C-alpha positions in Angstrom: 44.4 -4.9 32.3 41.7 -7.5 31.7 41.8 -8.6 35.3 41.5 -5.0 36.3 38.3 -4.6 34.3 36.8 -7.5 36.1 37.9 -6.4 39.5 36.6 -2.9 39.0 33.2 -4.4 37.9 33.1 -6.7 40.9 34.0 -3.8 43.3 31.2 -1.6 41.8 28.8 -4.5 42.1 29.7 -5.1 45.7 29.1 -1.4 46.5 25.8 -1.4 44.7 24.8 -4.6 46.6 25.7 -3.1 50.0 23.8 0.1 49.3 20.8 -2.0 48.1 20.8 -4.0 51.3 21.1 -0.9 53.4 18.2 0.7 51.6 16.1 -2.5 51.7 16.5 -3.0 55.4 15.8 0.6 56.2 19.2 1.0 58.0 19.9 4.1 55.9 19.3 5.5 52.4 22.3 7.5 51.5 22.0 7.2 47.7 18.8 6.7 45.8 20.3 3.5 44.3 16.9 2.3 43.1 16.2 5.4 41.1 18.3 4.0 38.3 16.1 0.8 37.9 15.0 0.8 34.3 11.3 -0.1 34.9 10.9 2.5 37.6 12.6 5.1 35.4 10.4 4.1 32.4 7.3 4.6 34.5 8.4 8.1 35.6 9.2 8.9 32.0 6.1 7.5 30.3 3.4 8.1 32.9 4.7 10.9 35.1 7.0 12.9 32.9 10.1 13.9 34.9 13.1 15.6 33.5 15.3 13.9 36.2 13.9 10.5 35.1 14.6 11.3 31.5 18.2 12.2 32.2 18.7 9.1 34.3 17.0 6.9 31.7 19.2 8.4 29.0 22.2 7.8 31.1 21.4 4.1 31.5 20.9 3.8 27.7 24.2 5.7 27.0 26.0 3.4 29.4 24.7 0.4 27.6 25.5 2.0 24.2 29.1 2.5 25.3 29.8 -0.7 27.3 27.0 -3.1 26.6 24.8 -4.7 29.3 27.1 -3.7 32.2 23.9 -2.5 33.9 22.7 -6.1 34.3 25.9 -7.3 36.0 26.5 -4.2 38.2 23.4 -2.1 38.8 20.5 -4.6 38.7 19.8 -6.1 42.2 18.1 -9.2 40.7 21.1 -9.8 38.5 23.4 -9.4 41.5 21.3 -11.9 43.4 21.7 -14.4 40.5 25.4 -13.9 40.5 25.5 -14.5 44.2 23.6 -17.7 43.8 26.0 -18.8 41.0 28.9 -18.1 43.3 27.4 -20.3 46.0 26.6 -23.1 43.7 30.0 -23.0 41.9 28.8 -25.7 39.5 31.0 -26.6 36.6 29.2 -26.7 33.3 30.1 -27.9 29.9 31.0 -25.2 27.4 27.9 -24.4 25.5 26.3 -21.7 23.3 22.6 -20.9 23.5 21.1 -19.1 20.6 19.0 -16.1 21.4 15.2 -16.6 21.0 12.7 -13.9 19.9 10.0 -14.6 22.5 11.7 -12.3 25.0 10.9 -9.3 22.7 7.2 -10.2 22.8 7.4 -10.5 26.7 9.0 -7.0 26.8 6.4 -5.6 24.3 3.6 -6.8 26.5 4.9 -5.5 29.9 6.2 -2.2 28.6 3.2 -1.7 26.4 0.9 -2.1 29.4 3.2 0.3 31.3 2.9 2.9 28.6 -0.9 2.3 28.7 -0.9 3.4 32.3 -0.7 0.3 34.5 2.3 -1.4 36.2 0.0 -4.4 37.1 1.8 -6.8 34.7 5.3 -5.6 35.7 4.9 -7.2 39.1 5.1 -10.6 37.6 8.4 -10.4 35.7 10.3 -7.2 36.2 13.7 -7.9 37.8 13.6 -5.0 40.3 10.1 -5.8 41.4 10.8 -9.5 41.7 13.9 -8.8 43.8 12.1 -6.5 46.1 9.2 -9.0 46.4 11.8 -11.6 47.4 13.5 -9.4 50.0 10.1 -8.5 51.6 9.3 -12.2 51.8 6.1 -11.9 49.8 4.7 -15.2 48.5 5.5 -14.2 44.9 9.1 -13.3 45.9 9.7 -16.6 47.7 8.4 -18.6 44.8 10.5 -16.6 42.3 13.7 -17.1 44.4 13.2 -20.8 44.3 12.5 -20.8 40.6 15.4 -18.6 39.8 17.7 -20.6 42.0 16.8 -23.7 40.1 17.3 -21.9 36.8 20.7 -20.6 37.9 21.7 -24.2 38.9 20.7 -25.7 35.6 20.9 -22.9 33.0 23.0 -20.1 34.6 21.6 -16.6 34.1 19.0 -17.7 31.5 16.4 -15.3 33.0 18.6 -12.4 32.1 19.4 -13.5 28.6 16.0 -15.0 27.5 13.2 -13.8 29.8 13.8 -10.5 31.4 12.0 -7.6 29.6 14.6 -5.1 30.7 17.4 -7.4 29.4 15.6 -7.6 26.1 15.5 -3.8 25.8 19.1 -3.3 26.8 20.2 -6.3 24.7 19.1 -4.6 21.5 21.3 -1.6 22.4 24.1 -3.7 23.6 24.2 -5.4 20.2 25.5 -2.2 18.6 27.5 -1.0 21.6 30.9 0.6 21.1 32.7 -1.7 23.4 32.0 -5.5 23.2 33.4 -8.8 24.1 35.1 -10.4 21.1 37.5 -13.2 20.3 40.7 -12.9 18.3 40.4 -16.0 16.1 44.1 -16.2 15.1 45.4 -17.3 18.5 42.3 -19.1 19.8 42.7 -22.8 20.4 39.0 -23.4 21.0 39.6 -24.8 24.5 36.1 -23.7 25.6 37.2 -22.2 29.0 35.6 -18.9 28.1 32.3 -20.5 27.2 32.4 -22.7 30.4 32.6 -19.5 32.5 29.9 -17.6 30.7 26.7 -17.5 32.8 24.5 -16.6 29.8 25.9 -19.1 27.3 26.7 -16.2 24.9 30.0 -17.5 23.6 30.3 -19.8 20.5 34.0 -20.7 21.0 34.1 -23.0 18.0 33.2 -20.3 15.6 34.8 -17.5 17.6 31.6 -15.5 18.1 30.2 -13.7 21.1 26.5 -12.8 21.2 26.8 -9.3 22.8 23.1 -9.0 22.9 22.7 -11.6 25.6 26.1 -11.1 27.2 25.7 -9.3 30.6 29.3 -8.1 30.7 30.3 -10.0 33.9 33.8 -10.1 32.3 34.5 -13.6 33.8 35.6 -14.9 30.4 38.5 -12.3 30.2 40.3 -14.0 33.1 39.8 -17.6 31.8 41.5 -17.5 28.4 45.1 -19.0 28.6 46.0 -17.4 25.2 44.7 -13.9 25.9 42.5 -14.0 22.8 39.2 -12.9 24.3 38.9 -9.1 24.7 36.7 -6.4 25.9 36.8 -3.1 23.9 36.2 -1.8 20.4 37.3 -3.9 17.5 36.6 -2.8 13.9 37.5 -6.3 12.8 34.9 -8.0 15.0 33.3 -11.0 13.4 29.6 -10.5 13.0 27.4 -13.0 14.8 24.3 -14.5 13.4 21.2 -14.1 15.6 17.4 -13.9 15.5 17.7 -10.2 14.7 20.2 -10.4 11.9 19.5 -8.0 9.0 17.1 -10.3 7.2 13.5 -10.9 6.4 13.2 -12.7 9.8 14.3 -9.6 11.6 11.6 -7.6 9.7 8.9 -10.1 10.5 9.8 -10.4 14.2 10.3 -6.7 14.6 6.9 -6.0 13.0 5.2 -8.6 15.1 6.7 -7.2 18.3 5.5 -3.7 17.3 2.0 -5.0 16.8 2.1 -6.7 20.2 3.4 -3.5 21.7 0.5 -1.4 20.2 -2.0 -4.0 21.4 -0.5 -4.1 24.9 -0.7 -0.3 25.1 -4.4 -0.5 24.4 -4.8 -3.5 26.7 -2.9 -1.6 29.4 -5.4 1.3 29.2 -8.3 -1.1 29.6 -6.5 -3.1 32.3 -5.8 0.0 34.3 -9.5 1.0 34.2 -10.5 -2.5 35.3 -8.0 -2.5 38.2 -9.1 1.0 39.3 -12.8 -0.1 39.2 -12.1 -2.8 41.8 -10.2 -0.5 44.2 -11.8 0.1 47.6 -11.1 3.3 49.6 -7.9 3.1 51.7 -5.6 5.6 53.3 -2.5 6.2 51.2 0.8 8.0 51.9 1.0 11.7 51.1 1.8 12.1 47.4 -0.1 9.0 46.2 -3.0 11.3 45.0 -5.8 8.7 44.9 -6.3 4.9 45.1 -7.2 4.4 41.4 -4.0 6.1 40.2 -1.8 4.6 42.9 -2.8 1.0 42.4 -1.8 1.2 38.8 1.5 3.0 39.4 2.8 1.2 42.5 5.4 -1.5 41.6 4.8 -3.3 44.9 8.5 -3.1 45.6 7.7 -2.5 49.3 10.7 -0.2 49.7 8.5 2.3 51.4 7.2 -0.4 53.7 10.7 -1.4 54.7 11.8 2.3 55.3 8.7 3.5 57.2 9.9 4.4 60.7 6.4 4.1 62.2 5.7 0.7 60.4 2.2 1.8 59.4 2.7 1.1 55.7 1.5 -2.4 54.8 2.0 -4.7 51.8 -0.6 -5.4 49.2 -3.3 -7.8 50.4 -6.5 -9.4 49.2 -8.5 -6.3 49.8 -6.1 -3.7 48.3 -3.6 -4.7 45.6 -0.9 -2.2 46.6 0.8 -0.6 49.6 -1.5 1.2 52.0 -1.7 2.7 55.5 -2.9 0.8 58.5 -3.4 2.8 61.7 -4.1 -0.2 63.9 -0.7 0.1 65.7 0.6 3.5 65.0 0.2 6.9 63.2 1.9 8.8 60.5 4.8 10.9 61.9 4.1 14.5 61.2 7.8 15.3 60.7 8.5 12.3 58.3 8.1 11.9 54.6 10.5 8.9 54.1 8.1 7.1 51.8 8.1 10.0 49.4 11.9 10.1 49.4 12.5 6.4 48.7 9.7 5.6 46.1 11.6 5.0 42.8 8.5 4.8 40.5 6.7 8.0 41.2 3.7 6.2 42.7 4.4 8.3 45.7 5.3 11.7 44.4 8.5 13.4 45.6 7.1 16.1 47.9 8.8 18.3 50.5 8.1 17.8 54.3 6.2 21.1 54.2 3.9 19.8 51.5 3.5 16.5 53.3 2.4 18.3 56.4 -0.4 20.0 54.5 -1.5 17.0 52.4 -4.8 15.6 53.5 -4.7 11.8 53.3 -7.8 11.2 55.6 -10.3 12.8 57.9 -10.7 12.2 61.6 -14.0 11.7 63.2 -15.0 11.4 66.9 -17.6 9.0 68.1 -19.3 10.8 71.0 -21.0 7.7 72.2 -17.6 6.2 73.3 -15.5 9.4 73.9 -14.7 10.0 77.5 -13.7 13.7 77.0 -10.1 13.2 78.3 -8.7 15.7 75.9 -5.6 13.8 74.9 -6.4 14.2 71.2 -6.4 18.0 71.8 -2.9 18.0 73.3 -1.4 15.6 70.8 -2.8 16.9 67.5 0.3 18.2 65.5 -1.8 20.7 63.5 -3.8 22.0 66.5 -7.1 21.5 64.8 -8.8 19.8 67.7 -10.3 21.9 70.4 -12.4 21.2 73.6 -14.4 23.3 76.1 -14.7 22.2 79.7 -17.2 19.4 80.0 -17.8 19.1 76.3 -16.7 16.7 73.6 -13.6 17.6 71.5 -14.4 19.2 68.2 -12.3 18.7 65.0 -11.8 21.5 62.5 -12.0 19.3 59.4 -10.8 22.1 57.2 -7.3 21.7 58.7 -7.3 18.0 59.5 -4.9 15.9 57.3 -5.7 12.4 58.8 -2.3 11.7 60.2 -3.8 9.4 62.8 -2.1 10.8 65.9 -5.5 11.4 67.7 -6.6 7.9 66.9 -3.4 6.5 68.3 -3.5 8.4 71.6 -7.3 7.9 72.3 -7.6 5.5 75.2 -11.0 4.2 74.2 -10.5 4.4 70.4 -13.3 6.8 69.9 -11.6 8.5 67.0 -11.6 6.9 63.5 -9.7 8.0 60.4 -11.6 7.8 57.1 -9.9 7.8 53.7 -10.5 10.6 51.2 -11.3 10.2 47.6 -8.5 12.5 46.4 -5.6 13.9 48.4 -5.4 17.7 48.5 -3.4 20.5 50.2 -5.3 22.0 53.1 
């Protein structure tokens, strides 16, 4: 039965991994697998209240309350990447137990506080989903993170998950009181240390027969290592209570109080940071559903999922001029019959809108330069909304009331006489 638990967990992780790769590469997007990423869900709950996000968020918390941090070993792409690295390395370690440290709660308080305050700017630097997407899209931050995490996995296993990750810190607090846990039956244990040697988060104190379920990511490797069948996964009323930084004591009160103070300060700081980031934003063309650059730059997680899935390849990564995804019409246009970016965005930075809504959302305004226009009329023939007209021998005229700035006219113009200018606020025409 214990092997079955592990095999089921591995099978589920492989399916999630394959779906993730399929979505990331833009091959297909059959399941919104990234909609259950905790940070993206938190943003959709705290900033753009969504009932669907609330239900999914509650589902993740309930899953953790029942089975512990199974999310970290099965649903988190960054966790799966670390497990894959560990599988490649296959390095034998000495059995050790690493005590949980409180600094991870302060990291979580800062990044989630800023998120509640209205900006995802800090999340880019440490959130597991964002880091994973950054790595897959070959951004400089992602490449650096992969190297750092690979070194960390080599020397310390999944220390990022147990001691650094803000999502892990949040789920760890719930996992500490979860119904089903990893525990050791002390009567038959011979303290061989095989379970601790296989633990990627160093959560097992085999000498004292204690498992720290707060840092344990429920990979279930230890279940198949014990020769005496004394380590179990399930509910045990006789489970030995472990000592940790958050034991019921004065220390727990002090650390918890300090973390709440940091959270409150981070919320206020997040509001100010969001205003500061918005003030530096220049006008750019954004996907339909992004509303305006100021809001978008503070909500976009820079996961680049929309970039990977854009069939026209007009969505570009953040650069030195605009710190989030944006549209570049240099080599293409926005397909009138496509709203893929709206479908795949997990954070709500690009709102979920229908194709009909997308076709009526103004993201820019077209303008014709009569000094360079050759009056060929191609723009008239290709405009999907039919808002460009032309009389014989005259220059084309654009009905700006109906133009949405899709860029088709700019793309087909042989002399590039048509430019698309961004709007301050997207609106339905």
